[in-house]
C-alpha positions as CSV (number, residue, x, y, z in Angstrom):
1,M,47.6,-57.4,47.4
2,I,46.6,-55.5,44.3
3,E,43.9,-53.1,45.5
4,L,40.8,-52.4,43.4
5,E,41.1,-48.8,44.6
6,W,38.2,-47.5,42.5
7,L,35.8,-49.6,44.6
8,P,34.6,-48.6,48.1
9,A,36.1,-50.4,51.1
10,V,33.5,-52.0,53.4
11,D,34.6,-52.3,57.1
12,D,32.0,-54.8,58.1
13,W,32.3,-56.9,54.9
14,S,32.4,-60.3,56.7
15,A,29.4,-59.5,58.9
16,R,27.4,-58.4,55.8
17,L,28.4,-61.6,54.0
18,T,27.2,-63.7,56.9
19,Q,23.9,-61.7,57.1
20,A,23.3,-62.1,53.3
21,R,24.1,-65.8,53.4
22,S,21.7,-66.4,56.3
23,S,18.9,-64.5,54.8
24,D,15.6,-66.5,54.3
25,S,15.7,-65.8,50.6
26,P,18.6,-65.2,48.2
27,D,19.7,-61.5,48.6
28,W,21.3,-60.8,45.2
29,P,21.4,-57.0,45.7
30,A,23.3,-57.4,49.0
31,L,25.7,-60.0,47.6
32,R,26.3,-57.9,44.5
33,S,27.1,-54.9,46.6
34,L,29.8,-56.9,48.4
35,A,31.2,-57.9,45.0
36,A,31.3,-54.2,44.1
37,S,33.6,-53.4,47.0
38,S,37.4,-53.4,47.2
39,I,38.1,-57.1,48.1
40,D,41.2,-59.3,48.1
41,F,41.5,-62.8,46.6
42,L,40.5,-64.5,49.9
43,Q,37.3,-62.5,50.1
44,T,36.7,-63.1,46.4
45,D,36.9,-66.9,46.9
46,R,34.6,-66.7,50.0
47,L,32.0,-64.7,48.1
48,D,32.2,-67.0,45.1
49,R,31.5,-70.0,47.3
50,V,28.5,-68.3,48.8
51,L,27.1,-67.3,45.4
52,G,27.6,-70.8,44.1
53,K,25.6,-72.3,47.0
54,T,23.0,-69.6,47.1
55,F,22.2,-69.7,43.4
56,A,23.1,-73.3,42.5
57,G,21.7,-74.1,39.1
58,A,19.5,-70.9,38.9
59,P,21.1,-67.5,38.3
60,P,19.5,-64.6,40.2
61,E,16.7,-62.5,38.7
62,G,17.1,-58.9,37.6
63,L,20.5,-59.3,35.8
64,A,21.6,-56.5,33.5
65,A,22.6,-58.9,30.7
66,P,22.1,-62.5,29.7
67,V,24.2,-65.2,31.4
68,V,27.7,-65.3,30.0
69,R,29.4,-68.7,29.6
70,I,33.2,-68.2,29.6
71,A,35.6,-71.0,28.5
72,V,39.1,-70.4,29.7
73,T,41.9,-72.3,28.0
74,G,45.7,-71.9,27.8
75,S,49.1,-73.2,28.5
76,A,49.4,-72.5,32.3
77,T,47.5,-73.3,35.4
78,L,44.3,-71.2,35.2
79,S,41.8,-72.7,37.7
80,H,42.5,-70.1,40.4
81,L,41.1,-67.4,38.1
82,A,37.6,-68.7,37.8
83,P,36.2,-67.3,41.1
84,A,37.6,-63.8,40.1
85,L,35.8,-64.0,36.8
86,R,32.5,-64.9,38.5
87,I,32.8,-62.1,41.1
88,A,33.8,-59.5,38.5
89,A,30.6,-60.4,36.6
90,A,28.5,-60.0,39.8
91,R,30.1,-56.6,40.3
92,R,28.5,-55.6,37.0
93,N,25.1,-57.2,37.8
94,M,26.0,-60.0,35.4
95,W,26.2,-63.8,36.0
96,A,29.1,-65.8,34.6
97,E,29.5,-69.6,34.3
98,V,33.1,-70.6,33.9
99,H,34.7,-73.6,32.4
100,V,38.5,-73.9,32.9
101,G,40.3,-76.3,30.5
102,E,42.9,-78.8,31.4
103,Y,46.5,-77.6,31.9
104,G,48.2,-77.1,28.6
105,Q,45.5,-78.7,26.5
106,Y,44.2,-75.6,24.7
107,H,45.1,-76.9,21.2
108,Q,43.5,-80.3,21.7
109,E,40.4,-78.7,23.3
110,L,39.8,-76.3,20.5
111,E,40.5,-78.9,17.8
112,D,38.2,-81.7,19.2
113,P,34.5,-80.9,18.6
114,D,33.6,-83.3,21.4
115,S,35.9,-81.8,24.0
116,A,34.6,-80.7,27.4
117,L,35.2,-77.1,26.3
118,W,32.8,-77.3,23.4
119,Q,30.3,-79.4,25.4
120,F,30.2,-76.5,27.8
121,N,28.6,-74.4,25.0
122,P,30.5,-71.2,25.8
123,T,29.5,-67.7,24.6
124,A,33.0,-66.3,25.2
125,L,36.5,-67.8,25.0
126,L,39.5,-66.6,26.8
127,I,42.9,-67.8,25.5
128,A,45.8,-67.3,27.9
129,L,49.2,-68.4,26.5
130,D,52.1,-68.0,28.9
131,A,55.4,-66.4,27.8
132,R,57.6,-69.5,28.6
133,H,55.3,-71.7,26.5
134,L,55.4,-69.2,23.6
135,F,59.2,-68.7,23.7
136,A,60.4,-72.1,24.8
137,R,62.3,-72.6,21.6
138,Q,65.8,-71.2,21.3
139,L,66.2,-68.4,18.8
140,N,69.5,-67.8,17.1
141,S,69.0,-64.8,14.8
142,A,66.8,-61.8,14.2
143,E,65.4,-63.5,11.1
144,E,64.6,-66.7,13.0
145,A,62.9,-64.6,15.7
146,A,60.8,-62.8,13.1
147,G,59.8,-66.2,11.6
148,H,58.9,-67.5,15.0
149,V,56.6,-64.5,15.7
150,A,54.9,-65.0,12.3
151,Q,54.3,-68.7,13.1
152,L,52.8,-67.9,16.5
153,L,50.5,-65.3,15.0
154,D,49.3,-67.8,12.4
155,R,48.6,-70.4,15.1
156,C,46.6,-67.8,17.1
157,E,44.6,-66.9,14.0
158,A,43.8,-70.6,13.5
159,L,42.6,-70.9,17.1
160,W,40.5,-67.7,16.8
161,A,38.9,-68.9,13.5
162,K,37.6,-72.1,15.2
163,A,35.9,-70.0,17.9
164,R,34.7,-67.2,15.7
165,A,33.0,-69.8,13.4
166,R,30.8,-70.7,16.4
167,G,29.9,-67.1,17.0
168,L,32.0,-66.7,20.2
169,H,33.4,-63.5,21.7
170,V,37.1,-64.3,21.6
171,I,39.6,-62.7,24.1
172,H,43.3,-63.3,23.7
173,Q,45.7,-62.4,26.5
174,T,48.9,-60.7,25.6
175,A,52.1,-62.4,26.9
176,M,53.3,-61.3,30.3
177,P,56.8,-59.7,30.3
178,V,58.3,-62.4,32.6
179,L,61.3,-63.4,30.5
180,P,64.8,-62.2,31.6
181,Q,66.5,-59.5,29.5
182,L,69.9,-60.1,28.0
183,A,70.9,-56.5,27.3
184,G,68.7,-54.4,29.6
185,N,67.5,-51.0,28.3
186,N,68.5,-51.8,24.7
187,E,67.1,-55.3,24.6
188,H,65.8,-54.6,21.1
189,R,69.4,-54.6,19.8
190,V,69.7,-58.3,20.6
191,G,67.4,-59.3,17.7
192,W,67.0,-62.9,18.8
193,S,66.4,-62.4,22.6
194,A,63.2,-64.0,23.9
195,A,62.3,-60.9,25.9
196,G,62.7,-58.7,22.9
197,T,60.9,-61.1,20.6
198,L,58.0,-61.3,23.1
199,A,57.6,-57.5,22.9
200,V,57.5,-57.7,19.1
201,Y,54.9,-60.5,19.3
202,N,52.6,-58.5,21.6
203,E,52.7,-55.5,19.3
204,A,52.1,-57.6,16.2
205,L,49.2,-59.3,17.9
206,R,47.2,-56.1,17.9
207,A,46.9,-55.8,14.2
208,R,46.1,-59.5,13.7
209,A,43.4,-59.4,16.5
210,D,41.8,-56.3,15.1
211,A,41.6,-57.9,11.6
212,A,40.0,-61.0,13.1
213,G,37.5,-59.2,15.4
214,V,39.3,-60.5,18.5
215,D,39.6,-58.5,21.7
216,L,43.0,-58.3,23.5
217,L,43.4,-58.7,27.2
218,D,46.4,-56.4,27.5
219,L,48.0,-56.9,30.9
220,S,50.9,-54.4,30.3
221,P,49.2,-51.3,31.7
222,A,48.1,-53.1,34.9
223,I,51.5,-54.7,35.4
224,A,53.2,-51.3,34.8
225,A,50.9,-49.7,37.4
226,D,51.1,-52.5,40.1
227,G,54.5,-53.9,39.4
228,L,55.4,-57.3,37.9
229,K,56.2,-58.8,41.3
230,L,52.5,-58.5,42.3
231,W,51.4,-60.2,39.1
232,H,54.0,-62.9,38.7
233,D,56.0,-65.0,41.2
234,P,58.7,-67.1,39.6
235,A,58.6,-69.5,42.6
236,L,54.9,-70.0,42.2
237,W,55.5,-70.6,38.4
238,H,58.0,-73.3,39.0
239,R,55.9,-75.0,41.7
240,A,52.4,-74.8,40.2
241,K,52.8,-73.3,36.7
242,Q,50.7,-70.3,37.7
243,E,51.8,-67.4,35.6
244,V,49.3,-65.0,37.2
245,T,49.6,-64.9,41.0
246,I,46.6,-65.7,43.2
247,R,46.7,-62.2,44.7
248,A,46.4,-60.7,41.2
249,A,43.4,-62.9,40.4
250,P,40.7,-60.3,41.3
251,A,42.3,-57.7,39.1
252,Y,42.7,-60.2,36.3
253,G,39.1,-61.2,36.5
254,D,38.0,-57.6,36.4
255,L,40.1,-56.9,33.3
256,V,38.4,-59.8,31.5
257,M,34.9,-59.0,32.6
258,R,35.1,-55.4,31.5
259,L,35.8,-56.6,28.0
260,I,32.8,-58.9,28.1
261,A,30.6,-56.2,29.7
262,A,31.6,-53.7,27.0
263,R,30.6,-56.2,24.3
264,A,27.3,-56.6,26.1
265,G,26.7,-52.9,26.2
266,R,27.5,-52.5,29.9
267,S,30.0,-49.7,29.6
268,A,29.2,-46.1,30.6
269,K,27.7,-43.8,28.0
270,C,27.6,-40.7,30.1
271,L,30.1,-39.2,32.5
272,V,28.2,-37.1,35.1
273,L,30.4,-34.6,36.8
274,D,30.0,-32.7,40.1
275,L,31.4,-29.2,40.1
276,D,32.7,-27.8,43.5
277,N,35.9,-29.6,44.5
278,T,35.6,-31.9,41.5
279,L,36.0,-29.8,38.4
280,W,37.6,-27.1,40.4
281,G,38.7,-26.5,44.0
282,G,36.5,-24.6,46.3
283,V,32.8,-23.7,46.2
284,I,31.8,-21.3,43.5
285,G,28.8,-20.0,45.5
286,D,31.0,-19.0,48.4
287,D,34.4,-18.3,47.0
288,G,33.4,-16.6,43.8
289,L,35.0,-16.8,40.4
290,A,38.3,-15.4,41.6
291,G,38.4,-17.7,44.6
292,I,38.1,-21.2,43.1
293,V,41.2,-23.2,42.6
294,L,41.9,-23.9,39.0
295,G,44.8,-23.4,36.6
296,Q,48.5,-23.8,36.2
297,G,51.0,-23.0,39.0
298,N,49.0,-24.7,41.7
299,A,49.1,-28.4,42.3
300,A,45.4,-28.8,43.1
301,G,44.4,-26.4,40.3
302,E,46.4,-28.4,37.8
303,A,44.9,-31.7,39.1
304,H,41.4,-30.3,38.5
305,L,42.5,-29.2,35.0
306,A,43.7,-32.7,34.4
307,L,40.2,-34.1,35.1
308,Q,38.7,-31.5,32.7
309,A,41.2,-32.5,30.0
310,Y,40.4,-36.1,30.5
311,A,36.6,-35.5,30.3
312,R,37.1,-33.4,27.2
313,D,39.1,-36.1,25.5
314,L,36.4,-38.7,26.4
315,T,33.9,-36.6,24.5
316,R,36.1,-37.0,21.4
317,R,35.8,-40.8,21.9
318,G,32.0,-40.6,22.2
319,V,31.3,-40.3,25.9
320,I,28.5,-37.9,26.8
321,L,29.2,-35.3,29.5
322,A,26.6,-34.1,32.0
323,V,26.8,-31.9,35.1
324,C,25.0,-32.7,38.4
325,S,25.6,-30.1,41.0
326,K,24.0,-28.7,44.2
327,N,24.2,-25.1,43.2
328,D,22.3,-22.1,41.9
329,E,22.5,-22.5,38.2
330,A,23.7,-19.0,37.5
331,N,26.7,-19.6,39.9
332,A,27.4,-23.0,38.4
333,L,27.5,-21.7,34.9
334,E,29.8,-18.7,35.7
335,P,33.2,-20.6,35.5
336,F,32.2,-22.2,32.2
337,D,31.4,-18.9,30.7
338,Q,34.0,-16.6,32.3
339,H,36.9,-18.4,34.0
340,P,40.0,-18.1,31.7
341,D,41.5,-21.4,32.8
342,M,38.4,-23.6,32.3
343,L,39.0,-26.2,29.6
344,L,35.4,-27.4,29.5
345,R,32.8,-25.0,28.2
346,R,29.0,-25.0,28.5
347,S,28.8,-26.3,24.9
348,D,30.7,-29.4,25.9
349,I,27.9,-30.4,28.4
350,A,25.0,-32.3,26.9
351,C,22.9,-32.0,30.0
352,F,23.5,-29.3,32.7
353,V,21.6,-29.8,36.0
354,A,22.4,-27.4,38.9
355,N,19.8,-27.1,41.7
356,W,19.2,-28.0,45.3
357,Q,17.4,-31.3,44.8
358,D,19.0,-34.6,45.9
359,K,21.4,-36.0,43.3
360,A,19.6,-39.3,42.9
361,T,16.6,-37.4,41.6
362,N,18.8,-35.3,39.4
363,L,20.6,-38.3,37.9
364,R,17.2,-39.8,37.0
365,R,16.4,-36.5,35.3
366,I,19.7,-36.5,33.4
367,A,19.0,-40.0,32.1
368,A,15.5,-39.1,31.1
369,E,16.6,-35.9,29.2
370,L,19.3,-37.8,27.4
371,N,17.0,-40.8,26.7
372,I,19.5,-43.3,28.2
373,G,19.3,-45.6,31.2
374,T,20.5,-44.7,34.6
375,D,22.7,-47.9,34.3
376,T,24.7,-46.1,31.7
377,L,25.8,-43.2,34.0
378,L,29.2,-42.9,35.5
379,F,28.9,-40.5,38.4
380,V,32.0,-38.6,39.6
381,D,31.7,-36.6,42.9
382,D,34.4,-35.7,45.5
383,N,31.8,-36.0,48.3
384,P,31.7,-39.5,49.9
385,A,28.3,-38.9,51.3
386,E,26.9,-38.2,47.8
387,R,28.6,-41.3,46.4
388,A,27.1,-43.4,49.2
389,L,23.7,-41.9,48.5
390,I,23.8,-42.9,44.8
391,R,25.1,-46.4,45.5
392,R,22.2,-46.9,47.9
393,E,19.4,-45.2,45.8
394,L,20.7,-46.1,42.3
395,P,22.9,-49.2,42.6
396,E,23.0,-49.5,38.9
397,V,24.9,-46.2,38.5
398,M,28.7,-46.6,38.3
399,V,30.3,-44.7,41.1
400,P,34.1,-44.8,41.5
401,E,35.9,-44.0,44.7
402,L,38.1,-41.0,44.1
403,G,40.2,-40.6,47.2
404,D,40.9,-37.3,48.9
405,D,43.5,-36.0,46.5
406,P,42.3,-34.5,43.3
407,S,45.5,-35.7,41.5
408,L,44.1,-39.2,41.9
409,Y,40.7,-38.6,40.2
410,V,41.7,-39.3,36.6
411,D,43.6,-42.5,37.5
412,R,40.7,-43.8,39.6
413,I,38.1,-43.2,36.9
414,A,40.3,-44.7,34.2
415,A,41.3,-47.7,36.3
416,S,37.7,-48.6,37.0
417,G,37.1,-50.0,33.5
418,W,33.6,-48.6,33.4
419,L,34.6,-46.7,30.2
420,E,36.0,-49.8,28.4
421,A,35.5,-49.8,24.6
422,T,36.0,-52.8,22.4
423,A,35.5,-50.9,19.1
424,L,35.3,-47.3,18.1
425,T,33.1,-46.5,15.1
426,D,32.7,-43.2,13.3
427,D,29.5,-42.6,15.1
428,D,31.2,-43.1,18.5
429,L,33.6,-40.3,17.7
430,V,30.8,-37.8,17.2
431,R,28.3,-39.1,19.7
432,A,28.9,-36.4,22.3
433,S,28.3,-33.6,19.7
434,Q,25.2,-35.4,18.6
435,Y,23.8,-35.3,22.2
436,Q,24.8,-31.6,22.5
437,A,23.0,-30.9,19.3
438,N,20.0,-32.8,20.6
439,A,19.9,-30.5,23.6
440,Q,19.7,-27.6,21.1
441,R,16.8,-29.4,19.3
442,T,15.0,-29.8,22.6
443,A,15.5,-26.2,23.5
444,A,14.2,-25.1,20.0
445,R,11.2,-27.4,20.4
446,A,10.3,-25.8,23.7
447,D,10.0,-22.4,21.9
448,V,7.3,-23.5,19.4
449,T,3.7,-24.6,19.7
450,D,3.3,-25.9,16.2
451,I,5.0,-29.3,16.3
452,D,4.5,-29.9,12.6
453,A,6.1,-26.6,11.8
454,Y,9.0,-27.5,14.1
455,L,9.5,-30.9,12.4
456,R,9.5,-29.3,9.0
457,S,12.0,-26.7,10.1
458,L,14.5,-29.6,11.0
459,T,14.7,-30.5,7.2
460,M,15.3,-34.1,8.2
461,E,16.9,-36.7,5.9
462,M,17.0,-40.4,6.6
463,R,19.8,-42.2,4.7
464,W,19.5,-45.9,4.4
465,R,21.6,-48.8,3.3
466,S,21.3,-52.6,3.6
467,F,23.9,-54.1,6.0
468,D,27.4,-53.9,4.7
469,R,30.9,-54.4,6.0
470,I,31.5,-50.7,6.4
471,G,28.7,-50.3,9.0
472,L,29.2,-53.8,10.5
473,S,30.8,-52.7,13.8
474,R,28.2,-50.0,14.5
475,V,25.3,-52.3,13.6
476,A,26.7,-54.9,16.0
477,Q,27.2,-52.2,18.7
478,L,23.6,-51.0,18.4
479,I,22.1,-54.5,18.4
480,N,24.0,-55.4,21.6
481,K,23.6,-52.1,23.5
482,S,20.0,-51.0,22.7
483,N,17.6,-52.0,25.4
484,Q,14.7,-49.5,25.5
485,F,13.4,-49.0,22.0
486,N,14.1,-52.7,21.0
487,L,11.1,-54.8,20.1
488,T,12.8,-58.2,20.6
489,T,16.2,-57.5,22.3
490,R,17.8,-60.3,20.2
491,R,21.6,-60.1,20.2
492,Y,23.9,-60.9,17.3
493,N,27.7,-60.7,17.1
494,E,29.6,-59.4,14.1
495,A,30.1,-62.8,12.5
496,E,26.3,-63.5,12.7
497,I,25.5,-60.1,11.2
498,E,28.1,-60.5,8.5
499,A,26.4,-63.7,7.5
500,M,23.2,-61.7,6.9
501,I,24.8,-59.5,4.4
502,N,24.6,-62.0,1.5
503,D,21.6,-64.0,2.8
504,P,18.8,-63.6,0.3
505,A,16.2,-64.4,2.9
506,V,17.2,-61.4,5.1
507,L,16.0,-57.9,4.6
508,S,18.2,-55.5,6.5
509,L,18.3,-51.7,7.0
510,Q,20.8,-49.4,8.8
511,L,19.4,-45.9,9.1
512,R,21.1,-42.5,9.7
513,L,19.2,-39.3,10.4
514,L,20.4,-35.9,9.5
515,D,18.8,-32.5,10.2
516,S,19.6,-28.8,10.4
517,F,21.4,-29.3,13.7
518,G,23.7,-32.0,12.4
519,D,24.2,-35.7,11.8
520,N,22.6,-38.0,14.4
521,G,24.6,-40.9,13.2
522,M,23.2,-44.4,12.8
523,I,19.9,-44.3,14.7
524,S,18.1,-47.5,13.8
525,V,18.6,-51.1,12.7
526,L,15.9,-53.4,11.2
527,I,16.2,-57.1,10.3
528,A,13.3,-58.9,8.6
529,R,13.4,-62.5,7.5
530,L,11.4,-64.0,4.5
531,T,9.7,-66.9,6.2
532,E,7.3,-68.2,3.6
533,A,5.9,-67.1,0.3
534,G,4.6,-63.6,0.6
535,T,5.5,-63.3,4.3
536,A,8.3,-61.5,6.1
537,E,8.8,-61.5,9.9
538,I,10.5,-58.6,11.6
539,D,13.3,-60.2,13.7
540,T,14.9,-57.0,15.0
541,W,13.7,-53.4,15.2
542,L,15.6,-51.0,17.4
543,M,16.0,-47.3,17.4
544,S,18.0,-44.6,19.4
545,C,15.7,-43.0,21.9
546,R,17.2,-39.6,21.2
547,V,15.3,-39.3,17.9
548,L,11.9,-40.3,19.2
549,G,9.0,-37.9,18.5
550,R,10.3,-36.8,15.1
551,G,8.5,-39.4,12.9
552,A,11.5,-41.7,12.5
553,E,9.5,-44.8,13.3
554,A,7.1,-44.0,10.5
555,A,9.9,-43.3,8.0
556,A,11.6,-46.6,9.0
557,L,8.4,-48.6,8.4
558,N,7.8,-46.9,5.0
559,L,11.3,-48.0,4.0
560,L,10.9,-51.5,5.3
561,V,7.6,-51.9,3.5
562,Q,9.2,-50.6,0.2
563,Q,12.0,-53.1,0.5
564,A,9.6,-56.0,1.4
565,Q,7.3,-55.2,-1.5
566,A,10.2,-55.3,-3.9
567,C,10.7,-58.9,-2.7
568,G,7.1,-59.9,-3.3
569,V,6.1,-59.7,0.4
570,E,2.4,-59.1,1.0
571,R,2.3,-59.7,4.8
572,L,4.6,-58.3,7.4
573,I,4.7,-59.9,10.9
574,G,6.0,-58.1,13.9
575,R,6.6,-59.4,17.4
576,Y,7.0,-57.6,20.7
577,L,9.0,-59.7,23.3
578,P,8.9,-57.9,26.7
579,S,12.1,-57.3,28.7
580,A,12.9,-55.4,31.8
581,K,13.6,-52.2,29.9
582,N,11.6,-52.2,26.6
583,G,8.1,-51.5,27.9
584,M,8.1,-48.2,26.1
585,V,7.5,-50.0,22.8
586,A,4.8,-52.4,23.9
587,A,2.3,-50.6,21.7
588,H,4.7,-49.8,18.9
589,Y,3.1,-52.0,16.2
590,E,-0.4,-50.9,17.2
591,K,0.5,-47.2,16.8
592,L,1.9,-48.0,13.3
593,G,-1.4,-49.6,12.1
594,F,-0.5,-53.3,12.6
595,V,-3.4,-55.7,13.6
596,L,-3.1,-57.8,16.7
597,L,-2.9,-61.6,16.0
598,E,-2.0,-62.9,19.4
599,R,-1.1,-61.8,22.9
600,G,0.9,-64.0,25.2
601,E,0.5,-64.5,29.0
602,D,4.1,-63.1,29.4
603,G,3.1,-59.8,27.8
604,S,4.4,-60.7,24.3
605,S,2.3,-59.9,21.3
606,T,2.3,-60.8,17.5
607,W,1.1,-58.3,14.9
608,Q,0.4,-58.2,11.2
609,L,0.5,-55.6,8.5
610,D,-1.3,-56.1,5.2
611,L,1.1,-54.6,2.6
612,T,-1.5,-54.9,-0.2
613,Q,-3.5,-52.2,1.6
614,F,-0.6,-50.2,3.0
615,T,-0.4,-46.4,2.5
616,P,2.9,-44.8,3.4
617,L,2.7,-43.1,6.8
618,P,3.0,-39.3,6.8
619,C,6.2,-37.9,8.2
620,H,8.5,-34.9,7.7
621,I,11.5,-37.0,6.7
622,E,13.0,-37.4,3.3
623,C,14.4,-40.9,2.7
624,T,17.5,-41.4,0.4
625,E,19.7,-44.3,-0.2
626,G,23.4,-43.8,0.6
């Protein structure tokens, strides 16, 4: 079995499944927690059947994202992967409906607009083409092999285009390295070998997929870690044409769902680190600075350093770092300031919480201070009791099992997939420093009593542009990840956003905020649609919570009104559509001077702003185009 080692083992798993199944009402939290344990393919299938019967035709309430409809098509037998996809979704508090295409019919299914695949109306498409299908043709020269790879890539692009035209999230599986080598270590010297050509195809697939906005399901790292024999059985291939073994199905499903979850904004934003026996060995309060285990020349000390190096590199990719430790703050800070072998310094930590409160309370505090949800926290702690507490009190927090050996910590965190990223924008690369700067802003604000004077001292500049291809990825990322300050929580993929760029009926704004502490990056997205003569309706208005309280909302409205008036708009309509997380903006339009037109029984509301009477709202932000 391929173990999902980053998930906790549950000794009484079967008994808990029976209890949840026999409950008088559907117990989604209990069933979800069973999905979030280290289970094999038999348990995966059992749980999938229970979920199917329990929630037949009606997905559970309280999901973290809209229902995802996954169409799976390819050249091998794929039906055994469907349960794993559904359970991997449940693990992330998501619900997946899965359609598996007929064996080998992927081309026909994608070409036929009336096929069962398209009738399923998917939101995501997984294309899995097996190596033997791709390289069934005999190759006789390096030139012929290169031509064959080019042909394959062209065919893939044609398949992707059909799905992308329908706005689908497309995932393409790399070819599994199951073909026999002809020359061994130097296979690349046989320019026409199928095994060598497969490697060339996989590598070339990356650039083509990136250009097409397609995500790759790269099986190579998992196969390298687990061994090809666990992922592929030649006997099973010849009997049933299953390229991926049944025992690898849970891991396969998890790899797919982490891509879908990342696109839905379900990856971790913040890595929250314990200190004692996590970032270093020993207890700083008892052992003192000289007594903790950290540094070169000691196996455990080097393992703790490896975790620090990994965390530091994650900040360069945009992951925020926080500390949550049961400690006196002065003791907890001492290694950051004084230990010569510490790689992480206090300046790397956006939120530092060290006290004697329970860690569930402190995680809520960290999320509040960073203005992010607790469901975006990845909590790393060597203590199994603390991990169990957080899983019970804050089940939305991501908590990997670490094991007893600190040398395993990095591998377990990385293998969990909770830090999956499908795109890296310029803003991502500086996000950690933005949150660190925000902590400095907060500290500066605490020292003043004149808020107007404080805001003026920030010398804020809001830079705006209409949507363009340069900011496309970041705009899509914000639209699909922002939950709290988001008036309608409408989601759009890159293809849909790109279509807005040249649409004369769409007014769009992407906003950046700079101040004396640094660049906050893109902090807001607005979309307004011209609906009739003299009227525009705000379709989407979202903003990063980390800039609230600085007048950015007023500056954004001033800009939107300016753009709308240039198009002859005299009336601006805004709608608030309530969700599980956006209650903080229920009164947003009222605060900005809109007049209520209608309030729905579901808590929704419709507002109007008369632009003929509008006076720009006061704020301490200079607005410039660029």
